C-alpha positions in Angstrom: 0.0 0.0 0.1 1.5 3.4 -1.1 2.5 5.9 1.6 2.0 8.9 -0.3 -0.4 11.1 1.0 -3.2 12.0 -1.4 -3.1 15.4 -3.2 -5.3 18.1 -1.6 -8.6 18.8 -3.2 -8.8 22.1 -4.9 -11.5 24.3 -6.2 -10.0 24.9 -9.8 -8.3 22.3 -11.8 -4.6 23.4 -12.6 -1.8 21.9 -14.1 1.1 21.3 -11.6 4.7 22.0 -12.9 6.1 18.7 -14.0 3.0 17.1 -14.3 3.2 14.5 -17.0 -0.4 13.4 -17.1 -2.3 16.4 -18.6 -6.3 16.0 -18.7 -7.8 14.4 -22.0 -11.0 15.3 -23.4 -13.7 12.4 -23.7 -13.3 12.3 -27.5 -9.6 11.9 -27.0 -9.9 9.3 -24.6 -12.5 7.2 -26.5 -10.4 7.7 -29.6 -7.2 6.3 -27.5 -9.4 3.3 -26.4 -10.7 2.5 -29.9 -7.0 2.6 -31.3 -5.7 0.2 -28.6 -8.8 -2.1 -29.0 -8.6 -2.3 -32.7 -4.7 -2.8 -32.8 -4.8 -5.5 -29.9 -7.9 -7.4 -31.2 -7.7 -6.6 -35.1 -8.5 -10.3 -35.9 -10.7 -12.5 -33.4 -13.1 -15.9 -33.7 -15.8 -15.7 -31.0 -17.9 -18.5 -30.3 -21.1 -18.0 -28.8 -24.9 -18.1 -29.0 -26.7 -15.6 -31.3 -29.4 -13.4 -29.2 -31.5 -10.4 -30.2 -30.9 -10.6 -33.9 -32.5 -8.0 -36.2 -32.0 -6.7 -39.7 -32.0 -3.1 -40.2 -33.6 -1.1 -43.3 -30.4 -0.4 -44.5 -29.4 -4.1 -44.6 -27.1 -4.0 -41.6 -27.4 -6.9 -39.1 -27.3 -6.3 -35.6 -26.8 -9.0 -32.7 -25.5 -10.3 -29.5 -23.0 -13.2 -28.9 -23.6 -14.9 -25.5 -22.3 -17.8 -23.1 -23.0 -18.6 -19.7 -21.2 -15.9 -18.2 -20.9 -12.8 -20.6 -22.4 -10.9 -23.6 -20.8 -9.2 -26.6 -22.6 -6.7 -29.0 -22.1 -7.6 -32.7 -22.7 -5.9 -36.2 -22.6 -7.3 -39.6 -22.3 -4.9 -42.4 -24.8 -4.9 -45.4 -21.9 -6.5 -47.6 -20.9 -9.2 -45.3 -24.6 -10.1 -44.4 -25.3 -10.7 -48.0 -22.6 -13.2 -48.2 -23.7 -15.3 -45.1 -24.6 -18.9 -46.0 -27.4 -19.4 -43.5 -30.1 -17.0 -42.2 -29.1 -16.2 -38.6 -31.7 -16.7 -35.9 -32.0 -16.3 -32.0 -30.6 -19.5 -30.1 -28.0 -20.7 -32.9 -24.4 -21.4 -31.8 -22.1 -19.8 -34.3 -18.3 -19.1 -34.7 -18.0 -15.3 -35.8 -14.8 -14.2 -37.3 -14.0 -10.4 -37.3 -12.4 -7.5 -35.3 -13.3 -5.8 -32.1 -13.9 -2.2 -32.0 -15.7 0.5 -29.7 -18.6 2.7 -30.4 -17.6 6.1 -28.7 -21.1 7.3 -28.6 -22.3 4.9 -26.0 -18.8 3.9 -24.6 -19.5 0.4 -25.4 -17.2 -2.3 -27.4 -18.6 -4.4 -30.3 -17.5 -7.1 -32.6 -17.6 -6.2 -36.5 -18.3 -9.5 -37.9 -16.9 -10.4 -41.4 -17.5 -14.0 -41.6 -19.9 -16.4 -39.5 -20.5 -20.0 -39.6 -22.6 -22.5 -37.7 -20.7 -24.1 -34.6 -20.4 -27.7 -35.7 -23.0 -30.4 -37.0 -24.7 -30.3 -33.6 -25.8 -26.5 -34.2 -26.7 -27.2 -37.8 -28.9 -30.0 -36.9 -30.5 -27.6 -34.0 -31.3 -24.9 -36.3 -32.7 -27.4 -38.9 -34.9 -29.0 -36.2 -36.1 -25.3 -35.2 -36.9 -24.5 -38.9 -38.8 -27.8 -39.4 -41.0 -27.2 -36.3 -41.8 -23.5 -37.3 -43.1 -24.5 -40.8 -44.6 -27.4 -39.5 -46.4 -25.2 -37.2 -47.6 -23.2 -40.3 -49.1 -26.3 -41.8 -46.7 -26.8 -44.8 -46.1 -30.3 -44.0 -49.7 -31.3 -43.2 -50.8 -34.5 -45.3 -54.1 -32.7 -45.9 -52.0 -30.4 -48.4 -50.5 -33.5 -50.2 -52.1 -34.2 -53.6 -52.1 -37.6 -55.8 -49.7 -37.9 -58.5 -51.0 -38.3 -62.0 -51.0 -41.9 -63.3 -49.5 -41.1 -66.7 -47.9 -37.6 -66.9 -47.5 -36.6 -70.6 -44.9 -34.0 -69.5 -42.6 -34.0 -66.6 -40.6 -31.2 -65.3 -37.1 -31.7 -63.7 -35.3 -29.3 -61.6 -31.7 -30.5 -61.1 -27.8 -29.9 -62.3 -27.6 -30.3 -66.1 -24.2 -31.9 -65.7 -24.6 -34.4 -62.9 -25.3 -38.2 -62.9 -28.9 -37.7 -61.6 -30.4 -36.0 -64.8 -29.0 -39.0 -66.9 -30.3 -41.7 -64.4 -33.8 -40.2 -64.4 -34.0 -39.7 -68.4 -32.6 -43.5 -68.7 -35.3 -44.9 -66.4 -38.2 -42.8 -67.8 -36.9 -44.1 -71.4 -36.8 -48.0 -70.1 -40.2 -47.7 -68.3 -42.3 -45.2 -70.3 -41.0 -42.5 -72.7 -42.4 -39.3 -71.6 -41.7 -35.5 -72.6 -39.3 -34.3 -70.1 -38.5 -30.5 -69.4 -35.1 -29.9 -67.5 -34.8 -26.6 -65.4 -31.1 -26.3 -64.9 -30.1 -25.2 -61.5 -27.2 -25.3 -59.1 -27.7 -27.7 -56.5 -25.1 -26.8 -54.2 -23.7 -23.4 -53.3 -24.9 -19.8 -52.0 -27.3 -19.3 -54.9 -28.7 -23.0 -55.3 -31.9 -22.3 -52.8 -32.7 -19.3 -54.9 -32.4 -21.0 -58.0 -34.4 -24.1 -57.1 -37.2 -22.1 -55.8 -37.3 -20.0 -59.1 -37.4 -23.1 -61.0 -40.4 -24.4 -59.2 -42.1 -21.2 -59.4 -41.0 -20.6 -62.9 -42.9 -24.3 -64.0 -46.0 -23.0 -62.0 -46.2 -19.8 -64.3 -46.3 -21.8 -67.3 -49.9 -21.9 -68.8 -49.6 -24.2 -71.6 -50.7 -21.7 -74.3 -46.8 -21.1 -75.3 -44.1 -23.2 -76.8 -43.2 -24.8 -73.5 -45.8 -27.0 -72.3 -47.1 -26.9 -68.5 -45.6 -29.9 -66.8 -48.0 -32.4 -65.1 -45.3 -33.6 -62.6 -42.3 -32.0 -61.1 -39.1 -34.0 -59.9 -36.8 -32.0 -57.7 -33.5 -34.0 -57.5 -30.1 -34.0 -56.3 -27.4 -36.8 -55.4 -26.4 -37.6 -51.9 -23.9 -35.5 -50.0 -23.2 -34.3 -46.3 -25.8 -32.1 -44.6 -23.6 -28.9 -45.7 -24.0 -30.1 -49.3 -27.8 -30.7 -49.2 -28.6 -27.4 -47.2 -30.0 -25.5 -50.1 -33.0 -27.9 -50.0 -33.5 -26.9 -46.3 -33.8 -23.2 -46.9 -37.1 -21.7 -46.1 -37.5 -20.3 -49.8 -37.1 -23.8 -51.3 -39.7 -25.4 -48.8 -42.3 -22.6 -49.4 -41.9 -22.8 -53.2 -42.3 -26.6 -53.0 -45.4 -26.4 -50.6 -47.1 -23.9 -52.8 -46.8 -25.5 -56.0 -50.0 -26.0 -58.2 -48.1 -28.8 -59.9 -47.5 -32.2 -57.7 -44.0 -32.5 -56.7 -41.8 -35.5 -56.1 -38.5 -34.8 -54.1 -35.6 -36.8 -54.6 -32.9 -35.1 -52.7 -30.0 -37.5 -51.7 -30.2 -41.0 -50.8 -32.3 -43.3 -48.7 -30.8 -41.9 -45.4 -30.7 -38.2 -46.3 -33.7 -36.1 -45.4 -34.5 -32.5 -46.2 -37.0 -30.0 -45.3 -38.1 -30.3 -49.1 -39.1 -33.8 -48.5 -41.5 -33.0 -46.2 -43.0 -30.2 -48.2 -43.4 -32.2 -51.3 -46.2 -34.5 -52.3 -44.3 -37.5 -52.3 -40.9 -38.5 -51.2 -38.5 -40.6 -53.3 -35.4 -42.4 -51.8 -33.4 -41.9 -54.8 -33.6 -39.8 -58.2 -34.0 -43.1 -59.8 -36.7 -44.2 -57.8 -38.3 -41.0 -58.4 -38.3 -41.5 -62.1 -40.1 -45.2 -61.2 -42.6 -43.5 -59.1 -43.5 -40.8 -61.6 -44.6 -43.3 -64.7 -45.6 -46.7 -64.8 -44.0 -49.5 -67.1 -44.9 -49.3 -70.7 -44.6 -52.9 -71.2 -46.6 -53.8 -68.2 -49.3 -51.5 -69.5 -49.6 -53.1 -73.0 -49.5 -56.5 -71.3 -52.6 -55.5 -68.9 -54.2 -53.9 -72.1 -53.8 -57.0 -74.1 -55.1 -59.2 -71.1 -58.0 -57.2 -70.7 -59.0 -57.2 -74.6 -58.7 -61.0 -74.3 -60.8 -61.2 -71.3 -63.5 -58.9 -73.0 -63.5 -60.7 -76.2 -64.1 -64.1 -74.4 -66.7 -62.2 -72.1 -68.4 -61.3 -75.2 -68.3 -64.7 -77.1 -69.5 -66.5 -73.8 -72.5 -64.0 -73.5 -73.2 -64.3 -77.2 -73.4 -68.4 -77.1 -75.5 -68.0 -73.8 -77.9 -65.7 -75.6 -78.1 -67.9 -78.4 -79.1 -70.9 -76.3 -81.7 -68.9 -74.4 -82.9 -67.5 -77.7 -83.5 -71.0 -79.0 -85.1 -72.6 -75.9 -87.9 -69.6 -75.9 -88.1 -69.9 -79.6 -89.3 -73.8 -79.3 -91.8 -72.8 -76.9 -93.5 -70.1 -78.9 -96.7 -71.3 -80.8 -96.8 -71.3 -84.5 -97.8 -68.1 -86.6 -100.8 -69.9 -88.1 -102.2 -70.8 -84.6 -101.7 -67.1 -83.1 -103.4 -65.5 -86.3 -106.4 -67.8 -86.6 -108.7 -66.2 -84.5 -108.2 -62.9 -85.8 -108.5 -64.1 -89.3 -112.0 -65.5 -88.6 -113.0 -62.2 -86.6 -111.7 -60.3 -89.5 -113.9 -62.3 -92.1 -117.0 -61.8 -90.0 -116.5 -58.2 -89.7 -116.0 -57.8 -93.5 -119.5 -59.7 -94.0 -121.3 -57.3 -91.4 -119.7 -54.0 -92.8 -121.7 -53.5 -95.8 -125.3 -54.2 -94.4 -124.3 -51.5 -91.5 -123.2 -48.8 -94.2 -126.4 -49.3 -96.0 -128.5 -48.9 -92.5 -126.4 -46.1 -91.5 -127.0 -44.2 -94.7 -130.5 -44.6 -94.7 -130.7 -43.0 -91.1 -128.7 -40.1 -92.5 -131.0 -39.3 -95.3 -134.2 -39.5 -93.1 -132.7 -36.9 -90.7 -131.5 -34.7 -93.5 -135.1 -34.7 -94.9 -136.7 -33.7 -91.4 -133.8 -30.9 -90.9 -134.4 -29.6 -94.5 -138.0 -28.8 -93.8 -137.0 -26.4 -90.7 -134.6 -24.4 -92.9 -136.2 -21.3 -94.6 -134.5 -18.3 -96.2 -136.6 -15.8 -94.6 -135.7 -17.0 -91.0 -132.0 -16.7 -92.0 -132.7 -13.3 -93.4 -134.3 -12.2 -90.2 -131.6 -13.4 -88.0 -128.8 -11.8 -89.9 -130.5 -8.5 -89.7 -131.0 -8.8 -85.8 -127.0 -9.6 -85.8 -126.5 -6.6 -87.9 -128.6 -4.1 -85.6 -126.6 -5.4 -82.6 -123.3 -4.8 -84.4 -124.4 -1.1 -84.9 -125.3 -0.5 -81.3 -122.0 -2.1 -80.3 -119.8 0.1 -82.4 -118.0 3.3 -81.2 -119.2 6.9 -82.3 -116.8 9.8 -82.2 -119.2 12.5 -81.8 -120.0 10.7 -78.3 -116.4 10.4 -77.5 -115.6 14.3 -78.3 -118.7 15.2 -76.3 -117.7 13.2 -73.2 -114.1 14.8 -73.7 -115.5 18.5 -73.7 -117.4 17.9 -70.6 -114.6 16.5 -68.7 -112.5 19.3 -69.7 -114.8 21.8 -68.6 -115.1 20.1 -65.2 -111.3 20.0 -64.8 -110.9 23.8 -65.6 -113.6 24.6 -62.9 -111.8 22.7 -60.3 -108.4 24.1 -61.3 -109.9 27.7 -60.8 -111.2 26.6 -57.5 -108.1 25.3 -56.4 -106.2 28.7 -57.5 -108.5 30.6 -55.5 -107.9 28.2 -52.5 -104.0 28.7 -52.8 -102.6 30.3 -49.7 -100.5 33.0 -51.4 -103.6 34.0 -53.5 -104.6 36.7 -50.9 -100.9 38.2 -51.2 -101.9 39.9 -54.5 -104.4 41.9 -52.9 -102.0 43.3 -50.3 -101.9 40.7 -47.6 -98.8 39.2 -46.2 -98.1 35.9 -44.7 -95.9 35.2 -42.0 -93.6 32.0 -41.8 -90.6 30.7 -40.2 -87.2 31.3 -41.5 -86.8 28.0 -42.7 -90.0 28.1 -44.4 -91.5 24.8 -43.1 -94.0 26.3 -41.1 -96.7 29.5 -41.1 -97.1 31.6 -37.9 -100.9 31.9 -37.5 -100.9 33.6 -34.1 -99.0 36.8 -32.6 -97.6 34.4 -29.7 -96.3 32.2 -32.2 -94.5 35.2 -33.8 -93.2 36.4 -30.5 -91.8 32.6 -29.9 -90.0 32.5 -33.3 -88.3 36.0 -32.8 -87.1 35.9 -36.1 -89.5 35.2 -39.2 -90.1 35.9 -42.7 -93.0 38.1 -44.3 -94.1 36.7 -47.8 -95.5 39.3 -50.2 -96.7 39.1 -53.5 -93.5 40.4 -55.0 -90.8 39.0 -52.5 -90.0 38.1 -49.1 -88.7 40.3 -46.2 -86.9 39.2 -43.0 -88.2 40.6 -39.7 -87.6 40.2 -36.0 -89.6 41.1 -32.8 -88.3 43.8 -30.5 -89.1 44.7 -27.2 -91.2 48.1 -26.9 -88.8 51.2 -26.4 -85.7 49.5 -28.2 -84.0 51.0 -31.4 -85.8 50.3 -34.6 -84.8 47.1 -36.4 -82.8 47.8 -39.6 -83.0 45.7 -42.6 -79.5 45.6 -44.2 -80.9 45.2 -47.4 -83.6 48.2 -47.3 -82.5 51.7 -47.8 -84.8 53.2 -44.7 -85.1 51.6 -41.3 -88.6 50.8 -40.3 -90.2 50.3 -36.7 -91.5 47.0 -36.0 
């Protein structure tokens, strides 16, 4: 412990002679700290868990790295943020590479991150599990969303690398089983841009309407060969999962080998263990289809022949039990002969009765009776005809009555007395007529209606100054 006595406190700060520690300004001290920290920690790698991650509108990312005992602020500038291989999220353990610096505005230090990787396969699997649970909570993996695959697609769209063995295996298997029109959308299946290209390919196939030179596929196959979880990570990206889940065309996911699983497999309508298996699932075997068709055709011919033979046997049995035509028609032939014998006699009898009835009716028909009947009908027709003179007389009478009623209504109009020098007192809004002096006093302000116009007026107490109409030249006393 030092035995030097403390300096005596003074009211004014003065620089003592020989003092080698002059006072620094806050900015000078902050600058010195910044240079010291940046020189000492110009390149550091920090392992910690992301907390409080947020992306500003400028594109810069701000976060905290923490462990069990400490927390350090971090910032990822826009250029470095766009180069990240994954999307940072809270709770992910990462290894951040960058440099330490200070922020004088708040007297705090932070790490400026240039590169950031997930801290090991365990952290990567943790991120994959978190993303799987979040997308499953949105219902993207529900079985109710899965659609049945077409039995025999005419056009198949394949999203994969155009140079790998995957596309050759798919084309070879499709050619062996059932030749089909295949459209390949070439994409990268590994790397920073792979996820965006795969999602764009799935969305591009869905935007085809079939009216242009490129037909719309009936089925999509998203395929890639096997690899590590890092190699297959593009098919775990959210943009790919959402594109596959939202596809209007059924999708088969064939990413990796049988033991490899990606989020794209959960979102697809069907998962194939390998790309070759995806081609086998997509189309049936043409030879088997032809064999089935031939078998069905043979069975149909056999069934037809058997049914025809049985029908012929039943027809022969029924025909043997039917009576002969002569036995069936004999009663009708006898009845026809009987009717043919009776018909002439019946016609002669009916003709005689008709002549007798005609003779009786002709005696009652007289020309004079018919002429009288026609005359009566003509008289009735004349009475039923319309006469213009009667209609004109009726219209004239109705017009005279209408004119009399109109004159009476004009005399009873409430404004008619105004032409004889009277005035009508009404409210300012014109909705009511004031009939008494009490009503005028209660209204205070009212309008006088004359034959040639209206005048506004007010009720004033006795002894007050006269009311002056702003539109009149001379005041008048109310």
